[in-house]
Backbone as JSON, one array per atom type, in Angstrom:
{
  "sequence": "MRPDKRRLYAAAALALTALAGCGKTPVVPAKSIAVDTGEQPVLTSLERPSNSSSPRRNAEGVARASFAQPIIEPASIKPLAAWTEQEAAAEALGRIGAAAVPALVESLQSPDATVRLKAVEVLGRMGADAKDAVPHLVRLLDDPDLDVRKAAARTLGRIGPAAQEAVPALMKSLLEPVPLAPVP",
  "N": [[103.31, 108.92, 92.69], [99.91, 109.64, 93.27], [98.3, 112.68, 94.0], [96.0, 112.51, 95.68], [96.36, 109.78, 96.91], [98.61, 110.37, 98.33], [97.59, 112.04, 99.96], [96.15, 110.73, 101.58], [97.77, 108.89, 102.76], [98.92, 110.48, 104.23], [97.09, 111.55, 105.87], [96.65, 109.28, 107.11], [98.98, 108.55, 108.53], [99.52, 110.92, 110.01], [96.94, 110.09, 111.84], [97.8, 107.58, 112.97], [100.09, 108.45, 114.26], [98.95, 110.0, 116.22], [97.35, 107.83, 117.61], [99.59, 106.62, 118.63], [100.32, 108.28, 120.4], [102.44, 109.96, 119.87], [104.43, 113.1, 119.88], [103.35, 114.24, 122.33], [104.15, 115.74, 125.29], [107.38, 114.75, 126.92], [108.48, 111.73, 128.42], [108.1, 111.21, 131.87], [110.07, 110.82, 134.82], [109.06, 107.69, 136.36], [109.42, 105.9, 138.31], [112.14, 105.12, 140.49], [115.06, 103.55, 141.4], [116.39, 102.75, 144.2], [119.44, 103.2, 145.65], [121.61, 101.43, 147.87], [124.18, 102.76, 148.66], [123.55, 105.5, 149.48], [123.59, 107.19, 147.13], [122.64, 108.88, 144.11], [119.26, 107.9, 142.53], [119.03, 105.27, 140.7], [117.82, 105.6, 137.1], [115.21, 104.18, 135.14], [115.82, 102.7, 131.62], [113.57, 104.16, 130.22], [113.38, 106.38, 131.68], [115.68, 108.07, 131.31], [116.15, 109.76, 129.17], [114.43, 112.17, 129.61], [115.97, 113.07, 131.71], [118.14, 113.67, 131.14], [120.45, 115.52, 131.92], [121.23, 114.96, 134.39], [123.65, 113.93, 136.38], [126.65, 111.83, 135.91], [126.78, 108.53, 136.89], [128.58, 106.29, 139.08], [129.62, 102.98, 138.18], [130.1, 100.83, 139.69], [127.88, 101.72, 141.7], [125.57, 101.54, 140.29], [125.5, 98.71, 139.34], [125.2, 97.59, 141.69], [122.6, 98.09, 142.31], [121.39, 97.1, 140.34], [121.51, 94.58, 141.02], [120.08, 94.6, 143.4], [117.55, 94.2, 142.51], [114.72, 92.26, 142.0], [114.4, 89.09, 140.98], [112.33, 88.35, 138.07], [110.83, 85.69, 137.37], [110.15, 83.81, 134.34], [106.8, 83.43, 132.55], [105.6, 80.23, 133.07], [105.19, 77.51, 130.7], [101.73, 76.28, 130.43], [100.33, 73.67, 131.76], [99.57, 70.8, 130.11], [97.46, 69.31, 131.43], [95.93, 71.37, 132.51], [95.14, 72.79, 130.29], [91.52, 73.49, 128.33], [89.39, 71.73, 126.46], [88.45, 73.07, 124.07], [90.75, 75.03, 124.02], [92.67, 72.94, 123.67], [92.21, 72.24, 120.71], [92.11, 74.31, 119.21], [95.15, 75.18, 119.27], [95.67, 72.57, 118.11], [94.92, 73.14, 115.73], [95.75, 75.35, 114.73], [98.47, 74.69, 114.3], [98.36, 72.79, 112.37], [97.86, 74.06, 110.01], [97.73, 75.44, 106.86], [96.21, 73.28, 105.76], [93.9, 73.11, 107.66], [92.72, 75.6, 107.08], [89.93, 75.91, 105.03], [88.15, 74.82, 106.46], [88.1, 76.02, 108.96], [87.59, 78.85, 107.67], [84.55, 78.14, 106.61], [83.43, 78.15, 109.25], [83.66, 81.19, 109.94], [81.05, 82.35, 108.98], [79.22, 81.3, 110.62], [76.48, 82.26, 112.34], [76.83, 82.61, 115.15], [78.41, 84.65, 117.01], [80.64, 84.2, 118.69], [81.53, 82.0, 117.53], [82.42, 82.75, 115.31], [84.64, 84.42, 116.39], [86.46, 82.72, 117.98], [87.3, 80.95, 115.25], [88.73, 83.47, 114.19], [90.63, 83.93, 115.54], [92.12, 81.28, 115.6], [93.02, 81.11, 112.83], [94.33, 83.29, 113.07], [96.56, 82.02, 114.9], [97.93, 81.04, 112.89], [99.2, 82.59, 111.11], [101.04, 83.77, 108.2], [100.29, 81.12, 106.78], [97.34, 81.41, 106.45], [96.28, 83.02, 104.49], [94.43, 82.58, 102.44], [92.56, 82.87, 103.83], [92.09, 85.35, 103.74], [90.02, 87.44, 101.79], [87.66, 86.67, 103.49], [88.27, 87.51, 106.03], [88.56, 89.97, 105.73], [85.85, 90.86, 105.31], [84.81, 90.25, 107.67], [85.31, 92.51, 109.05], [83.78, 94.62, 108.97], [81.84, 92.9, 110.81], [79.34, 92.76, 113.04], [79.7, 92.66, 115.73], [81.96, 93.71, 118.07], [84.33, 92.61, 118.82], [84.77, 90.45, 117.45], [85.24, 92.03, 114.94], [87.73, 93.71, 115.64], [89.39, 91.15, 116.11], [89.77, 89.99, 113.58], [90.93, 92.18, 112.21], [93.13, 92.25, 113.84], [94.33, 89.59, 113.22], [94.75, 89.82, 110.45], [96.71, 91.31, 110.19], [98.73, 89.68, 111.18], [98.9, 87.76, 109.63], [100.43, 89.05, 107.76], [102.34, 90.17, 104.93], [101.2, 88.86, 103.07], [98.5, 89.46, 102.76], [97.71, 91.33, 101.95], [95.69, 92.71, 100.4], [94.03, 93.41, 101.71], [94.69, 96.21, 102.92], [93.08, 98.42, 102.18], [90.65, 98.07, 103.31], [91.27, 98.09, 105.86], [92.58, 100.86, 105.97], [90.4, 102.12, 105.53], [88.96, 101.3, 107.98], [90.69, 102.59, 110.16], [90.45, 105.34, 109.64], [88.29, 106.3, 109.14], [85.43, 107.34, 111.21], [84.52, 106.18, 114.59], [81.45, 105.08, 115.87], [79.7, 106.23, 118.14], [78.54, 104.59, 121.22], [75.16, 104.13, 122.43], [74.01, 106.34, 124.94], [72.68, 104.49, 128.08]],
  "CA": [[102.0, 108.61, 93.7], [98.88, 110.74, 92.77], [98.13, 113.69, 95.22], [94.93, 112.25, 96.65], [97.02, 108.64, 97.26], [99.62, 110.95, 99.15], [96.49, 112.54, 101.42], [95.2, 109.59, 102.18], [98.74, 108.2, 103.48], [99.47, 111.66, 105.18], [96.19, 111.34, 107.1], [96.58, 107.82, 108.3], [100.08, 108.67, 109.52], [98.79, 111.35, 111.52], [96.26, 109.33, 112.6], [98.86, 106.83, 113.81], [101.0, 109.38, 115.41], [98.21, 110.39, 117.27], [97.28, 107.1, 118.29], [100.54, 105.84, 119.3], [101.13, 108.94, 121.82], [103.73, 110.52, 120.0], [103.8, 114.46, 119.96], [103.21, 114.74, 123.39], [105.28, 115.95, 126.84], [108.33, 113.69, 127.31], [108.38, 110.75, 129.59], [108.49, 111.71, 133.29], [110.73, 109.49, 135.58], [107.77, 107.58, 137.68], [110.11, 104.99, 139.21], [113.63, 104.87, 140.46], [115.68, 102.36, 142.17], [117.06, 103.15, 145.4], [120.69, 102.55, 145.88], [122.19, 101.29, 149.35], [125.3, 103.85, 149.04], [123.22, 106.72, 149.38], [123.78, 107.36, 145.7], [121.24, 109.18, 143.77], [118.36, 106.76, 142.52], [119.18, 104.78, 139.13], [116.3, 105.51, 136.35], [115.08, 102.89, 133.95], [116.24, 103.37, 130.05], [112.71, 104.8, 129.65], [113.43, 107.45, 132.22], [116.97, 108.67, 131.18], [116.23, 110.79, 128.09], [113.93, 113.19, 130.32], [116.87, 113.76, 132.68], [120.08, 113.58, 130.29], [121.1, 116.92, 132.06], [121.82, 114.39, 135.47], [125.12, 113.83, 136.6], [126.91, 110.34, 135.83], [126.7, 107.66, 138.03], [129.55, 105.38, 139.01], [129.41, 101.54, 137.49], [129.64, 100.13, 141.1], [126.68, 101.62, 142.48], [124.62, 101.07, 139.1], [125.9, 97.13, 139.35], [124.51, 96.94, 143.1], [121.54, 98.57, 142.66], [120.51, 96.32, 139.5], [121.44, 93.05, 141.6], [119.04, 94.52, 144.62], [116.18, 93.96, 142.06], [114.1, 91.04, 142.15], [114.21, 88.51, 139.41], [111.09, 88.09, 137.79], [110.24, 84.32, 136.32], [109.16, 83.65, 133.02], [105.52, 82.59, 132.56], [105.59, 79.14, 132.88], [104.1, 76.35, 129.86], [100.72, 75.79, 131.06], [100.55, 72.13, 131.46], [98.45, 69.96, 129.25], [96.14, 68.7, 132.09], [95.35, 72.56, 132.59], [94.04, 73.08, 129.03], [90.2, 73.12, 127.95], [89.52, 71.05, 125.05], [88.64, 74.38, 123.14], [92.4, 75.28, 124.08], [93.67, 71.9, 123.08], [91.81, 71.95, 119.23], [92.74, 75.81, 118.81], [96.22, 74.87, 119.17], [96.29, 71.87, 116.88], [94.41, 73.61, 114.08], [96.5, 76.46, 114.35], [99.14, 74.23, 113.96], [97.79, 72.06, 110.96], [97.88, 75.47, 109.04], [96.66, 76.02, 105.38], [94.8, 72.52, 105.84], [92.54, 73.69, 108.45], [92.05, 76.83, 106.73], [88.78, 75.48, 104.45], [87.12, 74.08, 107.68], [87.87, 77.65, 109.53], [86.7, 79.89, 106.91], [82.86, 77.71, 107.04], [82.86, 78.8, 110.9], [83.54, 82.33, 109.97], [80.1, 82.47, 108.13], [78.68, 81.31, 111.71], [75.61, 83.38, 113.01], [77.12, 82.6, 116.46], [79.59, 85.49, 117.15], [81.44, 82.91, 119.63], [82.26, 80.6, 116.76], [83.48, 83.28, 114.65], [85.79, 84.81, 117.21], [87.15, 81.54, 117.75], [87.9, 80.43, 113.96], [89.52, 84.05, 113.48], [91.9, 83.67, 116.72], [92.94, 79.97, 115.12], [93.64, 81.87, 111.78], [95.65, 84.36, 113.78], [97.85, 81.78, 115.18], [98.57, 80.27, 111.76], [100.07, 83.46, 110.35], [100.76, 83.78, 106.41], [99.67, 80.05, 106.12], [95.98, 81.45, 106.58], [96.32, 83.79, 103.65], [93.51, 81.97, 101.8], [91.16, 83.45, 104.22], [92.01, 86.99, 103.89], [88.91, 87.96, 101.6], [86.53, 86.38, 104.54], [88.41, 88.07, 107.27], [87.87, 91.85, 105.35], [84.52, 91.18, 105.25], [84.54, 90.37, 109.15], [85.8, 94.11, 109.52], [82.44, 94.89, 109.07], [80.69, 92.27, 111.6], [78.45, 93.34, 113.97], [80.51, 92.08, 116.94], [83.24, 94.42, 118.0], [85.41, 91.54, 118.84], [85.12, 90.26, 116.03], [86.1, 93.07, 113.97], [88.91, 93.69, 116.48], [90.36, 90.02, 116.03], [89.9, 90.08, 112.25], [92.15, 93.28, 111.78], [94.69, 91.58, 114.27], [94.83, 88.53, 112.24], [95.28, 90.17, 109.04], [98.22, 91.78, 110.37], [99.38, 88.47, 111.43], [98.87, 87.06, 108.26], [101.69, 89.97, 107.13], [102.1, 90.93, 103.53], [99.78, 87.87, 101.96], [97.09, 90.03, 103.44], [97.74, 93.07, 101.51], [94.67, 93.18, 99.75], [93.0, 93.91, 103.15], [94.77, 97.4, 103.15], [91.78, 99.6, 101.81], [89.61, 97.82, 104.31], [91.79, 98.22, 107.2], [92.75, 101.92, 105.9], [89.21, 102.44, 105.94], [88.77, 101.09, 109.31], [91.55, 103.38, 110.87], [90.4, 106.73, 109.08], [86.74, 105.91, 109.68], [85.08, 107.62, 112.96], [83.79, 104.97, 115.41], [79.95, 105.52, 115.97], [79.6, 106.24, 119.78], [77.4, 103.69, 121.54], [73.99, 105.2, 122.78], [74.02, 106.38, 126.17], [71.69, 103.99, 128.73]],
  "C": [[101.15, 109.75, 93.04], [98.92, 111.35, 93.98], [96.82, 113.29, 96.2], [95.45, 110.61, 97.34], [97.54, 109.56, 98.7], [98.84, 111.92, 100.64], [96.35, 111.81, 101.98], [96.46, 109.06, 103.06], [99.29, 109.24, 104.4], [98.54, 111.61, 106.54], [95.96, 109.92, 108.11], [97.9, 108.04, 109.05], [100.03, 109.62, 110.52], [98.12, 110.93, 112.17], [97.08, 108.2, 113.51], [99.49, 107.3, 114.7], [99.81, 109.67, 116.63], [97.74, 109.35, 118.18], [98.23, 106.54, 119.1], [101.07, 107.17, 120.49], [101.83, 110.08, 121.34], [103.42, 112.21, 119.67], [103.6, 114.77, 121.49], [104.12, 114.81, 124.3], [106.62, 114.51, 126.55], [107.92, 112.83, 128.21], [108.9, 111.23, 130.76], [109.04, 110.42, 134.18], [109.29, 109.11, 136.53], [108.35, 106.42, 138.58], [111.38, 105.04, 139.17], [113.79, 103.9, 141.45], [116.64, 102.99, 143.11], [118.17, 102.4, 145.38], [121.31, 102.48, 147.33], [123.11, 102.12, 149.59], [125.08, 104.98, 149.06], [123.38, 107.59, 148.02], [122.71, 108.18, 145.05], [120.6, 108.2, 143.14], [118.81, 106.51, 140.8], [117.98, 104.89, 138.04], [116.45, 104.46, 135.38], [115.48, 103.71, 132.37], [115.04, 104.24, 129.65], [112.76, 106.46, 130.27], [114.81, 108.93, 132.07], [116.85, 109.53, 130.16], [115.35, 112.2, 128.73], [114.94, 113.71, 131.43], [118.38, 113.53, 132.14], [120.86, 114.96, 131.02], [121.56, 116.55, 133.91], [123.1, 113.91, 135.46], [125.5, 112.11, 136.28], [127.18, 109.67, 136.95], [127.87, 106.39, 138.08], [128.96, 103.87, 138.76], [129.16, 100.99, 138.78], [128.31, 100.64, 141.63], [125.6, 101.44, 141.42], [124.53, 99.69, 139.08], [125.21, 96.78, 140.67], [123.19, 97.29, 142.9], [120.57, 97.81, 141.68], [120.54, 94.75, 140.2], [120.27, 93.53, 142.54], [117.6, 94.39, 144.07], [115.86, 92.51, 142.04], [113.99, 90.24, 141.02], [113.14, 87.91, 138.89], [111.34, 86.68, 136.51], [109.83, 84.58, 135.11], [107.9, 83.15, 133.21], [106.08, 81.29, 132.5], [104.66, 78.53, 131.51], [102.93, 76.23, 130.89], [100.82, 74.01, 130.48], [99.34, 71.5, 130.67], [97.29, 69.76, 129.9], [95.08, 69.97, 132.52], [94.42, 73.27, 131.34], [92.8, 72.82, 128.95], [90.36, 72.6, 126.5], [89.68, 71.84, 123.65], [90.22, 74.81, 123.17], [92.86, 74.04, 123.07], [93.25, 71.78, 121.26], [92.09, 73.3, 118.91], [94.18, 75.44, 118.52], [96.61, 73.61, 118.29], [95.87, 72.33, 115.69], [95.43, 74.91, 113.84], [97.82, 75.94, 113.83], [99.69, 73.3, 112.6], [98.41, 72.98, 110.14], [96.91, 75.44, 107.82], [95.65, 74.2, 105.56], [93.72, 72.83, 106.13], [91.44, 75.04, 107.87], [90.35, 76.87, 105.76], [87.55, 75.86, 105.52], [87.09, 75.6, 108.57], [87.23, 78.49, 108.87], [84.99, 79.32, 106.65], [82.73, 78.24, 108.0], [82.96, 80.46, 110.56], [82.32, 82.91, 109.37], [78.94, 82.16, 109.33], [77.41, 82.6, 111.83], [76.36, 83.51, 114.69], [78.72, 83.69, 116.29], [80.79, 84.83, 117.84], [82.6, 82.23, 118.79], [83.29, 81.32, 116.18], [84.25, 83.83, 115.44], [86.63, 83.74, 117.38], [88.01, 81.08, 116.56], [88.7, 81.82, 113.5], [90.73, 84.31, 114.27], [92.52, 82.51, 116.19], [93.53, 80.76, 113.85], [94.36, 82.67, 112.15], [96.92, 83.7, 114.29], [98.63, 81.02, 114.01], [99.52, 80.87, 110.87], [100.06, 83.45, 108.95], [100.16, 82.01, 106.02], [97.75, 80.21, 106.29], [95.36, 82.66, 105.52], [94.95, 83.54, 102.87], [92.16, 82.4, 102.53], [91.07, 84.62, 104.52], [90.88, 87.46, 103.07], [87.91, 87.84, 102.92], [86.57, 87.28, 105.81], [88.05, 89.74, 106.96], [86.56, 91.62, 105.5], [84.14, 91.21, 106.88], [84.91, 91.8, 109.65], [84.89, 94.59, 109.77], [81.55, 94.05, 110.05], [80.24, 93.14, 112.52], [78.8, 93.24, 115.39], [81.92, 92.97, 116.92], [84.34, 93.41, 118.23], [85.86, 90.95, 117.94], [85.9, 90.88, 114.98], [87.83, 93.38, 114.82], [90.24, 92.41, 116.22], [90.76, 89.78, 114.44], [90.8, 90.81, 111.92], [93.45, 92.67, 112.8], [95.27, 90.44, 113.64], [95.04, 88.65, 111.07], [96.95, 90.89, 109.38], [99.23, 91.05, 110.44], [99.64, 87.68, 110.64], [100.15, 87.75, 107.58], [101.26, 90.06, 105.89], [101.39, 89.68, 102.53], [98.87, 88.31, 102.23], [96.99, 91.52, 102.78], [96.58, 93.83, 100.68], [93.5, 93.65, 100.69], [93.25, 95.67, 103.2], [94.4, 98.63, 103.07], [91.12, 99.28, 102.83], [89.99, 98.56, 105.59], [92.25, 99.85, 107.2], [91.05, 102.76, 106.32], [88.41, 102.59, 107.28], [89.46, 102.19, 110.76], [90.79, 104.7, 110.53], [88.48, 106.92, 109.47], [86.29, 106.37, 110.84], [84.26, 106.56, 113.31], [82.49, 105.51, 115.94], [79.69, 105.38, 117.54], [78.13, 105.37, 120.34], [76.28, 104.33, 122.3], [74.07, 104.95, 124.42], [72.59, 105.69, 127.23], [70.66, 105.06, 129.48]]
}
């Protein structure tokens, strides 16, 4: 690998590390679960590493505390009657897959940012089936509308390895400083 590419990858890794929050102070326990037996609180799995010196708890107390927690029901599927016509169309186009890509690519060139955004979101639902739209999505990384730019980057990621030609443009977006909005 050439030295200039190594420097670029090192800078990207450093930027990603900073964005992810790595290298900051360790996680501080923010939540504890009270145990009815008067034992010490049970820490969540994220809190345990920061308190590795705490004494071991008996299994019975941990089990009792876990049963005391409310059960959170998973989000139910939205009934079809609650869907908008646009949501139903977007879902259908996303399931149709590669056959719908040409029509969606045409929509990416609309002067209306809302139309471009919807088309990008539908392409994102298709995943790798939307690989023919990659060059058009790369162009949208420079779109004047912020939401369209973000959705284009997210969609390229959802397309996966088939979008490898987008890597230089995504790296540019990652490493290029974002201009600040003028203060009103």
